[in-house]
N, C-alpha and C positions, 0 to 999 in steps of 0.2 A: 782443702780438705782432706784430714788428715786418714790412715790407713793403720790399721794395727790387726797383728792376727794371732792367733789363739790353738792350740789344739783341737779345746772344748768350748763350744755354747752353746748355752742353753739362752733360747731366746721366750721370755717371760718375766712379767714379777710375781705370780701369782703361788699356790700351794705345791704346785707341781714344780716350778722350777725348784724353790726354799728347801725337799726334801730331795732334791735332784745335785744340788751345792752339795746340801748335806751329805748325804751317800757319796759323794767324787770328796769329800774331806777326809770320814772313811775309810774311801780306798785305796786315798793318796796320790795328791798331784800337785805337782811341784808349783811352786810360785808363780805369776805367769803363763800358765800351761790355761786355764779355764776361766772362760768369762761368762757376767748373769747380765745378759741387756736387756730392760723393761722400761716400757714406757711413764710406766709411775714409777714418783718421788720417795717413794720408799725404799726401804728393804723389803724383799717378799713376809705375806706375811697370813696368818690364816684368815681366810674369808668369815666363815661363821659367825664368826666376833661380830661384823656387822651386822647382823641380822636381830642380833639379843644383845650378848653384853654392849654395846656401844652404843645404845637408844637407851638401856636403863637412866630414869630422871634420879638416882644416886649408887654411888661405888660404877661407873659407868666405866666398862671398858676404855684402854686405851695405848696408843703403843708408847713406846716399845714394850707392852706388856704381854702380845699376844704376835708378837714374829715367830718365823716358822724357826722351830716346830713343837711349839711348846703343846700344839694340840696333841698329839702320841703321845705326851711325856719328854719327849725327847728336848734338845738342847737349845737353845733361843740366838740363833744367830743374829745380830746388833749389826748396824756398816761394818761396824769396827769386826767384828767378829769373819766376816767375809777376808779383809787384808789381810786378818790374822793366820787363816789359814792359805792364805798365795792365790785368795781369790779374787779376778776382778769385776769388781759391781760398777755396773754402768745403767744408770738411771736415768729418768726427764730422757729417756732416747728413743725414738719411735722410728720403726724399721720399716719403710716404705715400697725396698725393693730386694726380692731373694732370686736370688742364681745358682738354686743346686747344684746346676754342671759342674758352673764357674767356682761355688765353697763360697762366695762371695754375701753379704747381707749389707745395703747402704741405706741410713738414717733418713730423715726427714733435713737434717742439714747437710747431706752430702758426703759424712765421715762414709770410710768404707771400715767393711770387716768379716778380714778370709777367717775361714776355720779350714777346720780336716776332720771332724766330726759333729755335729749340726745335732743339740737335741729340742724338739719343736715343742715350747709349754707355753701356746699363748690363749688358751683356755676360751672362753665364750665371749660372748658383747651381748646386752639384751636387746630384745627387738623393743622397739619402741613406737608410741600410736602415732609419729610424724610418716612410719617408714607404712604405714597403712590407708594416708592420706587422710587421719583425722581429725577433720574440723577443730581449731583451736587447739588442736595441740600443742602447740610450743607458746603457751599459755607461761606465764610464770608460776614457781615450787605447782608445778607438776614433772612429780620426781619418781624416778628410780633408785634401784639398789646392786650394783656389784663390787667397783672399786673404792677404796675410803675415800674416797673425792666425795662423789656420792651421798658417804654415809656424813662425811662434814653439811653438807648443806641439806638433808634431813636433818642432824641436829639442830641445826641454825633456826629453820623452816619450827619445826618443834619452839620451840623459844620460842618466834619472831609471833608465833601467832596458839601461842599457852592456850588453853582447854577450849580450843577450834573444833571445827570441823573438821571432819580427815572422808576420804574417800581412797579405799582401798579395790583398785583394778586385778581382778584376776584373786584364784581361789584353790592354789597350787601354796607349795614350802615360803615363795617371798606372801603372799597374801595372808599364812597364816599368824606366819612371824611375825609380820608388820602390823596387822591389825590387833593382834595382843601387845606386841611394844608402843603404838598409841596409845590403850585403850591402858596399858600404866602409868600412860603420862597425861591419863584423864581429857586424852579427849574423847571427843561424840565422832565414833564410827560407823562408818557403813561399809562392809565389803560387799563387792557385785562381781561377778564371774556367770559364763553361759550355759553352766556343764550342772547335769543334774544333782550332786552333792560337789561337795570340796578334796579336792584329791583325788583326783578321778582315776593316773592313771598308778599308784597303789593303793587306796582304799577303796574297799566295800562299802554298796549303802549300807549298811547297817554298822561299820567301823565310822565316818563320818556322821552319821546319824549321832552318832557319841560328840564327834567334834563340834560341831554346828550348835548342837544341844549348851555345849555349857561356854560355847562364847556367847550365844544369844543370855546367859544368866550375868556373862560375866557384861553386861551393855554393849552388845559388838551386833550392829545391826543385818541382815545378809541379806543380802538379795538375789535372786537366781535363776541360769534361765534368759541372760540377757546381758548386753554388753552395754560401753560407753560409746554412743555413737558421738560427742559433737562436746567441747566445753565450752563457756563464756568466761569473760573477762573482766575487771574492774577498767576501770582508766586506768590506772596504773598498769596494766598489762598483768595484773596476776589473777587465779582462778578464782570465779566465784561460782560457778555452777556446773551442775555435770549433765548431758543430756543421755539418760536412758533410751536405746532402741525403742521399749518396749509406750516412751511415751511419757514416763516418768521426768519427774527433773530431782535433782539433787543438791542441795547447797557446800559450798566446801571452801575451806584454806587453805587444805592442803590437799593433792591428787597422788597414791604413788601407787606406779602401775611394778604388775607383777605378772609378764603375758608371757614366759618363756625369753631364753636364749638360744644364742645361733653359735656355734660356732667359729675362731676365728683362725679359719684355713683358706681366703682369698691371696692375699703371697705366694700360697703354694699351685695357684690353680692351675691345670695343663702342663706342670712338672714332674707328680705324683702322681699315685695312683689313689680314687677315695674310694668314699661305699660309705651308703647308710648316713650322708651330711658328713659322715667325716674323715681324717687321714685313712685308708688304711694299713695296718700291720701285722706283722707276726708275734709267737707268742713273746717274743723279747721288744717287739716296739719300734722291731727295726723295719723301715715305709720300704714301697718299690725302691727306690733309691739308694746308691750305697754309701754308709756311714749320714743317712742322715734317719734319726729316731722321732718318736711324737708320741709324748705321752699324756694326762690327765683329760680332758672335756672332747679336745678334739679328737681323739688317736678311736678309732675302730676296729675292736682286738678281737682272736677268738676266746669267747666265753667258754671255756673247754669242759666244765663242769655237765653244760648244757648245748656242748655240738654244735654250738653257733658262735654270728657273731655280731657285737652290738659297739653299744658309743653309749658309755656312763656318764653323765655329769654328778659329781660328789665325791666330796674333798678327800674319801674312804681309799676312792680308787686312787684318784689324783695321787695321794701318798706315795702307794705301797704298785703302780704304776711308773712314775719317778724312780724310785726304788730297782725295782725291775730292770730298766734299759740301763742303769747307769752298770750296775751289775756286770748283765752281759757286756756291756764295755769294754768294763774289764777285765774280765773272766776272757773277753774273746781276743784282749791285748797279748794275756797271756797263755794263750793257744788253749782256755780253759772253756768250760760252756756252765751253766746254770740250768736249771730246771723250767720248764716251762712254766707262762702264771699263770699258777689259778683261783682264779677269781671266785670268791664265792660274794654276789652282790647284798650289800651292806647299806639302808639308808638311818639317818634318826630324827629329830627334831624335837628341842625342847622350847615352848612357849606357855606362859601362866605356870602356877605350879601341875606342868605339863611333860612330863618323856617320855619317849616311847622309842624303841626300836623294831625293826625289820630285817631279815637276813632270808635269802635265794630269791623266788620266783612268786609272783604273785598272779598262776595261771590255774583252771580247773575248778573245781568244786571249794568254796570256801564253810567255814566253820566260827562259833564264834562263844567262847567260852568266857568265864570269871563273871566278875563283876562292874558292868557298863554304867551302870545309874551315876552320870554325870552333873546330879544335886549331890554327891559323897564329899565327904573332904576328899577323900585318898581313893578314888575309885582304881581300880585294879583287870584289866582285862585283857584276851591276846587272840587271836585267828593265828585259824591253820588252814593252807591250801592245801591239796588233796589235784592230784592227774595222773591215770593210770596204778591206783591202790595204792598210790607212793607219796608221802608228806615233801611237798617240796619248798613250802616256803612257810616262816613263821613271824607276828606280831604281835610284840608283850607293847604295853602301857603299861608305867611306872611300875617294872619289872627291876630286880635288886640284880646287881651281877650276876649275882652266881644265874640268874634266871635267863640274862643277858645272854651266859654264853654258852649254857642250854639251847637256847633259839638257834644261834650261831650250829650248834652239834647238830641238832636236826636237822635243821636245813642245808646240813654237809651233805651228813649221811643218810640223806632220804629214807628212813624207814617205812615199812609198809605199815599201813593202819589199817583197823580191822574195819569200821564201818567211823562215818562221820557222826554216826551219835556218841560211841564209843568213847573217841576224842573230843568230845565238849562234857562227857563225862567226868575226865581226868586231866583236864586241863594243864596248865604247864608240868605235873608232873607227870607227865608224857616223852616231853620233853628231857625233863632232867633223870631220866630212865636211862637217857641214850650213853 
């Protein structure tokens, strides 16, 4: 049983881990001071590629092409890059015990890692239907997508069941992006979700109606208002059918489940203050335990512009929170301070020939503007959310780079809106004037 000591340890192998390591390198670390410990077998990478380019039938994205930090236009940190920067990259190592008081981590192999400062970047794990006791949910080819191993299994299944039937359980980010990817791979695709429309946490009924019709026009069948209640399998253990709660049965060669995720915080239960399902932090991502920081999906942090605390599961926040934590750590060592984290919520997605971006908060009244006809070859439309007479959120499908920048500006500035009708009339030009 080996024991190693480091000044800094980043625990995790996703986007936040990669961006934290990059920021440490930028700030300056001495060889041997920093370790990144990940249970995955590969260096940190940009996870969004897994539900997009990784699944393309031609010209698919593959590592090392999307290692961190190419997603934001930064340096690509290959495994050897860590070594060159004096960072120890410890892969295929699962930490099974964390003692924050003793400042130590223990791996499944019994190795002990001591630290002076810890950054928790453990991210999230998907909810599995087996967690809910769904009958037959352990059948082969019922797949999930979170890590690159999951994506490899999905690629193998797509090849093995070429042109077959796929059922996608869930109508959120993963459901929409994977339904598109499977359709591009010439699968017969049915998407099933219990809500009245897709992406209900963000989309209004009007926005969702566009995407549902667009997907239907592309050949994706959509079944709303029910859930998968069970599965039957072939004699070889592979999934054969999906039973829905409403009594219908769907044939399936592949089932992909995207029903949400939960932050990986169990290692730290009872040792650190939690809030809203995550580890509570301040605006510098410091937790209630000295010298312990939490970033990305696991952090519940102050959202300054709304006077609220939230936990945000998105790659943009994963990158920026990691950078903020490292800047705060290094500044404190020099007796200085950094500005408080002032995050503007940002979400985006790309599927088929579509690409949308959203900034701000989707609360209050909403209005739709532009051309939202899903039959048009290049639809271009948007939406504003207005609360208390101010525009607090902005969305755009098919926007240009400048238009998307204008969305961010208007969501940050929260200007007054004369009326909803005027917003519809002005459309994107309202944001462009800010």
